[in-house]
MIDOSE-1310 file (N, C-alpha, C; in nm, 2 decimals, decimal comma, always signed):
residues 63
xxxx	+9,82/+11,83/+10,68/+9,89/+11,85/+10,81/+9,97/+11,72/+10,84; +10,09/+11,74/+10,89/+10,16/+11,62/+10,93/+10,20/+11,63/+11,08; +10,17/+11,53/+11,15/+10,21/+11,52/+11,29/+10,33/+11,43/+11,30; +10,41/+11,45/+11,39/+10,52/+11,35/+11,42/+10,49/+11,28/+11,55
xxxx	+10,48/+11,14/+11,53/+10,44/+11,06/+11,65/+10,56/+11,05/+11,75; +10,53/+10,99/+11,86/+10,64/+10,98/+11,97/+10,76/+10,90/+11,92; +10,75/+10,82/+11,82/+10,87/+10,75/+11,77/+10,94/+10,83/+11,66; +10,89/+10,95/+11,62/+10,95/+11,03/+11,52/+10,90/+11,01/+11,38
xxxx	+10,80/+10,92/+11,36/+10,75/+10,90/+11,23/+10,64/+10,99/+11,20; +10,63/+11,03/+11,07/+10,52/+11,12/+11,03/+10,38/+11,05/+11,02; +10,28/+11,13/+11,05/+10,14/+11,08/+11,04/+10,06/+11,19/+10,97; +9,98/+11,14/+10,87/+9,89/+11,23/+10,80/+9,77/+11,27/+10,89
xxxx	+9,74/+11,40/+10,89/+9,63/+11,45/+10,97/+9,54/+11,55/+10,88; +9,42/+11,57/+10,92/+9,33/+11,66/+10,85/+9,37/+11,80/+10,87; +9,38/+11,88/+10,76/+9,41/+12,02/+10,77/+9,30/+12,10/+10,83; +9,18/+12,05/+10,84/+9,06/+12,13/+10,89/+9,05/+12,11/+11,04
xxxx	+9,06/+11,98/+11,09/+9,03/+11,96/+11,23/+9,15/+11,89/+11,31; +9,25/+11,85/+11,23/+9,36/+11,78/+11,30/+9,35/+11,63/+11,33; +9,23/+11,58/+11,29/+9,21/+11,43/+11,31/+9,31/+11,35/+11,23; +9,36/+11,24/+11,29/+9,45/+11,16/+11,22/+9,39/+11,03/+11,17
xxxx	+9,26/+11,02/+11,17/+9,18/+10,91/+11,12/+9,14/+10,94/+10,98; +9,19/+10,88/+10,88/+9,16/+10,91/+10,74/+9,10/+10,79/+10,67; +8,98/+10,81/+10,61/+8,91/+10,70/+10,53/+8,96/+10,71/+10,39; +9,03/+10,60/+10,34/+9,08/+10,59/+10,21/+9,00/+10,49/+10,12
xxxx	+8,89/+10,44/+10,17/+8,82/+10,33/+10,10/+8,73/+10,38/+9,99; +8,71/+10,51/+9,98/+8,62/+10,56/+9,87/+8,69/+10,61/+9,75; +8,82/+10,58/+9,74/+8,89/+10,63/+9,62/+8,96/+10,76/+9,64; +8,91/+10,84/+9,74/+8,97/+10,96/+9,78/+8,99/+10,95/+9,94
xxxx	+9,07/+11,04/+9,99/+9,09/+11,04/+10,14/+9,00/+11,14/+10,20; +8,93/+11,10/+10,30/+8,84/+11,18/+10,38/+8,87/+11,17/+10,53; +8,85/+11,28/+10,60/+8,87/+11,28/+10,75/+8,74/+11,21/+10,81; +8,77/+11,12/+10,90/+8,66/+11,05/+10,97/+8,58/+11,15/+11,06
xxxx	+8,66/+11,25/+11,12/+8,60/+11,34/+11,22/+8,51/+11,44/+11,16; +8,56/+11,52/+11,06/+8,48/+11,63/+11,00/+8,43/+11,60/+10,86; +8,48/+11,50/+10,79/+8,43/+11,46/+10,66/+8,50/+11,54/+10,55; +8,59/+11,63/+10,58/+8,66/+11,70/+10,47/+8,76/+11,61/+10,39
xxxx	+8,77/+11,64/+10,27/+8,86/+11,57/+10,18/+9,01/+11,61/+10,22; +9,09/+11,51/+10,22/+9,24/+11,53/+10,24/+9,29/+11,57/+10,10; +9,36/+11,68/+10,09/+9,41/+11,72/+9,96/+9,52/+11,63/+9,91; +9,53/+11,63/+9,77/+9,64/+11,56/+9,71/+9,77/+11,61/+9,75
xxxx	+9,78/+11,75/+9,77/+9,90/+11,81/+9,82/+9,94/+11,76/+9,96; +9,85/+11,75/+10,05/+9,88/+11,70/+10,18/+9,92/+11,55/+10,18; +9,86/+11,47/+10,09/+9,90/+11,33/+10,08/+10,04/+11,32/+10,02; +10,07/+11,41/+9,92/+10,21/+11,41/+9,86/+10,31/+11,45/+9,96
xxxx	+10,28/+11,55/+10,05/+10,37/+11,60/+10,15/+10,39/+11,49/+10,25; +10,29/+11,42/+10,29/+10,30/+11,30/+10,38/+10,39/+11,19/+10,32; +10,36/+11,16/+10,20/+10,44/+11,05/+10,13/+10,59/+11,09/+10,13; +10,62/+11,22/+10,10/+10,76/+11,26/+10,10/+10,82/+11,25/+10,24
xxxx	+10,75/+11,29/+10,34/+10,79/+11,28/+10,48/+10,82/+11,13/+10,52; +10,73/+11,04/+10,47/+10,74/+10,90/+10,51/+10,86/+10,84/+10,44; +10,89/+10,88/+10,31/+11,01/+10,83/+10,24/+11,13/+10,88/+10,31; +11,14/+11,01/+10,35/+11,25/+11,07/+10,42/+11,27/+10,99/+10,55
xxxx	+11,17/+10,97/+10,63/+11,18/+10,90/+10,75/+11,23/+10,76/+10,73; +11,18/+10,69/+10,63/+11,23/+10,55/+10,60/+11,37/+10,55/+10,56; +11,42/+10,64/+10,48/+11,56/+10,65/+10,44/+11,65/+10,68/+10,56; +11,60/+10,76/+10,65/+11,68/+10,79/+10,77/+11,69/+10,68/+10,87
xxxx	+11,59/+10,59/+10,87/+11,58/+10,49/+10,97/+11,59/+10,35/+10,92; +11,63/+10,33/+10,79/+11,65/+10,20/+10,74/+11,79/+10,14/+10,78; +11,79/+10,01/+10,79/+11,92/+9,95/+10,83/+12,03/+9,97/+10,72; +12,15/+9,97/+10,76/+12,26/+9,99/+10,66/+12,26/+9,87/+10,56
xxx	+12,29/+9,90/+10,44/+12,30/+9,80/+10,34/+12,41/+9,70/+10,37; +12,38/+9,57/+10,34/+12,49/+9,47/+10,36/+12,59/+9,48/+10,25; +12,72/+9,45/+10,29/+12,82/+9,46/+10,19/+12,86/+9,32/+10,14
């Protein structure tokens, strides 16, 4: 699940409970709230959204 924060940036959230606190220290991503694993698909979707956000909000290239 992806939330859009007040600044318009994407945030990864748990598909099971909606929590946005993710533990990535165990080699996999787990939700702090319910303990469910964050799927690789959700992480890939978030990464694509983050790249799109960065491309849209990056400063213009210097000439």
